[in-house]
ZAMARGU-4260 file (C-alpha; in steps of 0.2 Angstrom, whole numbers, plus 5000, padded with zeros to 4 digits):
<rodrens>
0) 5000/5000/5000 | 5014/5012/5005 | 5023/5009/4988 | 5007/5013/4978 | 5005/5029/4987
5) 5023/5035/4985 | 5022/5032/4966 | 5005/5042/4966 | 5014/5056/4975 | 5029/5056/4962
10) 5016/5056/4948 | 5007/5072/4955 | 5024/5081/4958 | 5029/5077/4941 | 5012/5082/4933
15) 5012/5098/4943 | 5030/5102/4936 | 5024/5100/4918 | 5008/5111/4922 | 5019/5124/4930
20) 5031/5125/4914 | 5015/5127/4903 | 5007/5140/4913 | 5022/5151/4914 | 5024/5151/4895
25) 5006/5155/4894 | 5007/5170/4906 | 5023/5176/4897 | 5012/5176/4881 | 5025/5165/4872
30) 5028/5148/4865 | 5037/5134/4873 | 5055/5134/4870 | 5063/5119/4861 | 5071/5113/4878
35) 5054/5115/4887 | 5045/5105/4874 | 5058/5091/4875 | 5057/5091/4895 | 5038/5092/4895
40) 5039/5076/4883 | 5050/5067/4894 | 5040/5071/4909 | 5024/5065/4901 | 5032/5049/4897
45) 5036/5047/4916 | 5018/5052/4920 | 5011/5039/4909 | 5022/5026/4916 | 5017/5031/4934
50) 5000/5029/4929 | 5003/5012/4922 | 5010/5006/4938 | 4996/5015/4948 | 4983/5005/4938
55) 4993/4989/4939 | 4993/4991/4959 | 4975/4995/4959 | 4971/4979/4949 | 4982/4969/4961
60) 4973/4975/4976 | 4956/4972/4968 | 4962/4954/4965 | 4966/4952/4982 | 4949/4958/4988
65) 4940/4946/4976 | 4951/4932/4982 | 4948/4936/5000 | 4929/4937/4997 | 4930/4920/4989
70) 4921/4906/5000 | 4932/4893/5007 | 4929/4878/4995 | 4936/4866/5008 | 4925/4872/5022
75) 4910/4875/5009 | 4911/4857/5004 | 4909/4852/5023 | 4892/4862/5024 | 4875/4858/5018
80) 4862/4869/5009 | 4857/4876/5027 | 4875/4880/5032 | 4877/4865/5044 | 4892/4856/5045
85) 4892/4841/5033 | 4899/4824/5040 | 4907/4810/5030 | 4899/4796/5039 | 4885/4792/5050
90) 4896/4792/5066 | 4904/4809/5061 | 4887/4817/5058 | 4882/4810/5076 | 4898/4818/5084
95) 4896/4835/5075 | 4878/4836/5077 | 4879/4843/5095 | 4871/4827/5102 | 4888/4820/5106
100) 4894/4836/5116 | 4877/4835/5125 | 4880/4817/5129 | 4897/4821/5136 | 4892/4836/5146
105) 4876/4828/5155 | 4880/4810/5156 | 4887/4811/5174 | 4875/4826/5181 | 4857/4820/5177
110) 4848/4810/5165 | 4847/4815/5147 | 4841/4810/5130 | 4852/4818/5115 | 4845/4815/5097
115) 4854/4819/5081 | 4845/4824/5066 | 4843/4812/5051 | 4859/4809/5041 | 4856/4809/5023
120) 4872/4811/5012 | 4874/4811/4993 | 4860/4811/4980 | 4855/4796/4969 | 4854/4797/4951
125) 4835/4800/4948 | 4829/4784/4938 | 4814/4787/4925 | 4798/4793/4934 | 4786/4780/4939
130) 4767/4784/4940 | 4760/4779/4956 | 4743/4779/4964 | 4749/4795/4974 | 4755/4804/4959
135) 4772/4806/4953 | 4786/4799/4963 | 4799/4812/4971 | 4817/4807/4971 | 4830/4813/4983
140) 4845/4809/4993 | 4850/4792/4999 | 4860/4786/5013 | 4877/4779/5008 | 4880/4761/5012
145) 4892/4756/5026 | 4898/4740/5017 | 4913/4741/5007 | 4904/4731/4993 | 4889/4733/4982
150) 4872/4732/4991 | 4855/4725/4985 | 4849/4743/4987 | 4863/4749/4974 | 4853/4738/4962
155) 4837/4746/4964 | 4829/4763/4959 | 4829/4774/4975 | 4815/4787/4981 | 4810/4797/4996
160) 4794/4797/5004 | 4785/4809/5015 | 4770/4799/5020 | 4769/4782/5031 | 4764/4771/5016
165) 4763/4771/4996 | 4750/4766/4984 | 4756/4761/4967 | 4750/4750/4953 | 4759/4733/4951
170) 4759/4725/4933 | 4752/4708/4932 | 4750/4697/4917 | 4749/4705/4899 | 4737/4697/4887
175) 4738/4699/4868 | 4752/4708/4857 | 4755/4719/4843 | 4754/4710/4826 | 4754/4714/4807
180) 4737/4718/4799 | 4731/4721/4782 | 4721/4737/4777 | 4704/4738/4784 | 4705/4724/4796
185) 4704/4723/4815 | 4718/4727/4825 | 4725/4715/4838 | 4720/4719/4856 | 4732/4721/4871
190) 4726/4720/4889 | 4739/4727/4903 | 4734/4721/4920 | 4738/4734/4934 | 4733/4731/4951
195) 4734/4744/4966 | 4745/4739/4979 | 4748/4748/4997 | 4764/4746/5005 | 4768/4753/5023
200) 4784/4760/5029 | 4795/4747/5039 | 4807/4752/5052 | 4824/4744/5055 | 4832/4748/5072
205) 4845/4742/5084 | 4852/4747/5101 | 4871/4746/5108 | 4877/4752/5125 | 4893/4760/5129
210) 4902/4767/5145 | 4904/4785/5150 | 4924/4782/5148 | 4921/4778/5130 | 4912/4793/5126
215) 4928/4803/5130 | 4935/4796/5113 | 4925/4803/5099 | 4935/4792/5087 | 4928/4777/5096
220) 4910/4783/5096 | 4911/4786/5077 | 4919/4770/5074 | 4906/4761/5085 | 4892/4769/5075
225) 4899/4767/5058 | 4907/4750/5058 | 4895/4742/5070 | 4877/4749/5070 | 4877/4756/5053
230) 4885/4740/5046 | 4872/4728/5055 | 4858/4740/5049 | 4864/4739/5031 | 4865/4719/5032
235) 4847/4718/5040 | 4841/4730/5026 | 4847/4718/5013 | 4838/4704/5022 | 4822/4713/5022
240) 4823/4718/5004 | 4827/4701/4998 | 4816/4689/5010 | 4806/4700/5022 | 4790/4691/5027
245) 4779/4705/5024 | 4771/4701/5042 | 4772/4717/5052 | 4783/4725/5056 | 4793/4717/5042
250) 4795/4723/5024 | 4788/4711/5011 | 4804/4706/5002 | 4806/4702/4984 | 4807/4683/4985
255) 4790/4683/4995 | 4780/4692/4982 | 4766/4684/4971 | 4772/4683/4953 | 4789/4680/4956
260) 4797/4667/4944 | 4806/4651/4949 | 4820/4642/4941 | 4828/4626/4950 | 4845/4619/4946
265) 4845/4600/4943 | 4862/4597/4952 | 4877/4607/4958 | 4884/4606/4940 | 4868/4615/4934
270) 4869/4630/4945 | 4878/4642/4934 | 4866/4637/4919 | 4850/4639/4931 | 4856/4657/4934
275) 4857/4660/4916 | 4840/4653/4913 | 4833/4664/4926 | 4841/4679/4916 | 4832/4673/4901
280) 4816/4670/4910 | 4816/4688/4916 | 4818/4694/4898 | 4805/4682/4891 | 4792/4686/4903
285) 4793/4705/4904 | 4805/4710/4889 | 4816/4718/4903 | 4835/4713/4903 | 4841/4707/4920
290) 4853/4720/4929 | 4859/4711/4943 | 4861/4694/4954 | 4860/4693/4972 | 4869/4677/4980
295) 4874/4671/4997 | 4894/4671/5001 | 4894/4651/5003 | 4885/4649/4986 | 4896/4662/4978
300) 4911/4652/4985 | 4906/4636/4978 | 4904/4643/4960 | 4920/4653/4962 | 4930/4638/4966
305) 4922/4628/4953 | 4935/4619/4941 | 4934/4611/4924 | 4940/4593/4921 | 4958/4600/4919
310) 4958/4607/4936 | 4957/4625/4930 | 4946/4638/4940 | 4931/4644/4929 | 4934/4661/4937
315) 4953/4662/4937 | 4965/4654/4949 | 4973/4662/4965 | 4986/4671/4954 | 4979/4674/4937
320) 4964/4673/4926 | 4957/4657/4918 | 4971/4647/4909 | 4982/4661/4912 | 4974/4675/4903
325) 4971/4693/4910 | 4972/4698/4927 | 4964/4690/4943 | 4947/4697/4948 | 4943/4692/4967
330) 4924/4693/4964 | 4921/4692/4946 | 4902/4696/4941 | 4892/4681/4936 | 4887/4680/4918
335) 4893/4699/4916 | 4879/4705/4928 | 4883/4715/4944 | 4883/4702/4957 | 4879/4706/4976
340) 4887/4693/4987 | 4878/4695/5004 | 4872/4686/5019 | 4855/4695/5016 | 4849/4682/5006
345) 4848/4663/5011 | 4860/4650/5006 | 4854/4639/4992 | 4845/4654/4985 | 4850/4666/4972
350) 4840/4681/4965 | 4841/4687/4947 | 4831/4702/4940 | 4828/4718/4931 | 4831/4727/4948
355) 4831/4746/4944 | 4816/4745/4932 | 4805/4733/4941 | 4807/4739/4959 | 4812/4754/4970
360) 4817/4756/4987 | 4810/4772/4996 | 4817/4780/5012 | 4809/4792/5024 | 4822/4803/5030
365) 4839/4796/5034 | 4846/4785/5047 | 4843/4792/5064 | 4856/4790/5079 | 4849/4795/5097
370) 4857/4791/5114 | 4851/4791/5131 | 4857/4786/5149 | 4840/4784/5154 | 4837/4767/5149
375) 4833/4754/5163 | 4848/4756/5176 | 4860/4764/5164 | 4862/4781/5174 | 4867/4771/5190
380) 4880/4760/5179 | 4886/4776/5169 | 4881/4767/5153 | 4874/4776/5137 | 4863/4768/5125
385) 4864/4772/5107 | 4851/4768/5095 | 4852/4768/5076 | 4836/4766/5064 | 4829/4770/5048
390) 4812/4768/5039 | 4811/4760/5022 | 4797/4754/5009 | 4799/4743/4996 | 4788/4745/4979
395) 4789/4730/4967 | 4781/4736/4951 | 4785/4720/4940 | 4786/4704/4951 | 4788/4693/4935
400) 4805/4704/4931 | 4813/4694/4946 | 4817/4675/4946 | 4821/4664/4962 | 4835/4653/4957
405) 4835/4637/4969 | 4853/4631/4969 | 4858/4613/4971 | 4871/4605/4982 | 4868/4588/4975
410) 4883/4582/4964 | 4880/4577/4947 | 4876/4560/4943 | 4893/4551/4936
</rodrens>
């Protein structure tokens, strides 16, 4: 700032000197001498140079002000649209929400209940809007999975829900079809069967207890919530989506829906073929292409460790691809489809389907985490209960687009 002022002062002094010479010549009613003209020309060049420096300095200061006014991108990325601090995980959200500090401050003073707001992070790509009995479906943010692998929810379309139930139309058997017709003849008729279905929200929840001493370690609290509560909640969510009984308070899973097709393997050597037949059944019944497979880890292991008559692994050995070709893939997809390997489906059963087009998982809010030391005798024993829960609803629009594969453990007949 000081350097800019000094240049400005030098410029003003030189400009005043030029004006003085010109005014003196004017007052004496004469023309400028050759020396005066030469000196004024040199001084004006210097004035112009000072002007350039001053403008450069002002431009620099303006840039500095603009830079100072820029939002901190790193900090902005940590805040949501309401200006609240974002969290990278459910556990971090609980610690940053204020509930954690409330828990630490009040745990040894009086009974308390500290609740965090719902944790919703990231937005799902909106699938094609589907018409429902309640109007157009609204799509919004989804809770990221705690599992380090694809989940069944990843295969499905996603949506958000404001009510406690959803009425939609489920597609049944279609009769008739398009056909070639001659001029002035009757056109073939097509009958689409749509039946209204009402699904209620289902709640998945769990509680764990920690000691007062554990609450002193924020990292430990984050770890317990993320790696324990959220992990187990995600696995139970998969179980409900695949095989929930539908008896309250359970979700009705895909496998327990009327209209789902079934393909049965004849023996263990037929399991992979049965899965492919399920893919074909999905397409022939609905014209939809299968987009995913869900299978139990033990069943996947049996397929993954399968060998041909030469002792070569079908999916590649422990160090290289099949017959030494290509790199090794630890969990290669089955028949090229995204494959979810999870204990959320029963052993001996696989599920094939056009997941995104035929079904949708709705969430009301996000995962809620709340804590209290008022549960039973927790206050007396310096324990704190932490509860995590979520509310979801599964809509299956086209049951025939899903195929239950009954796998076989029976060895083939020699």
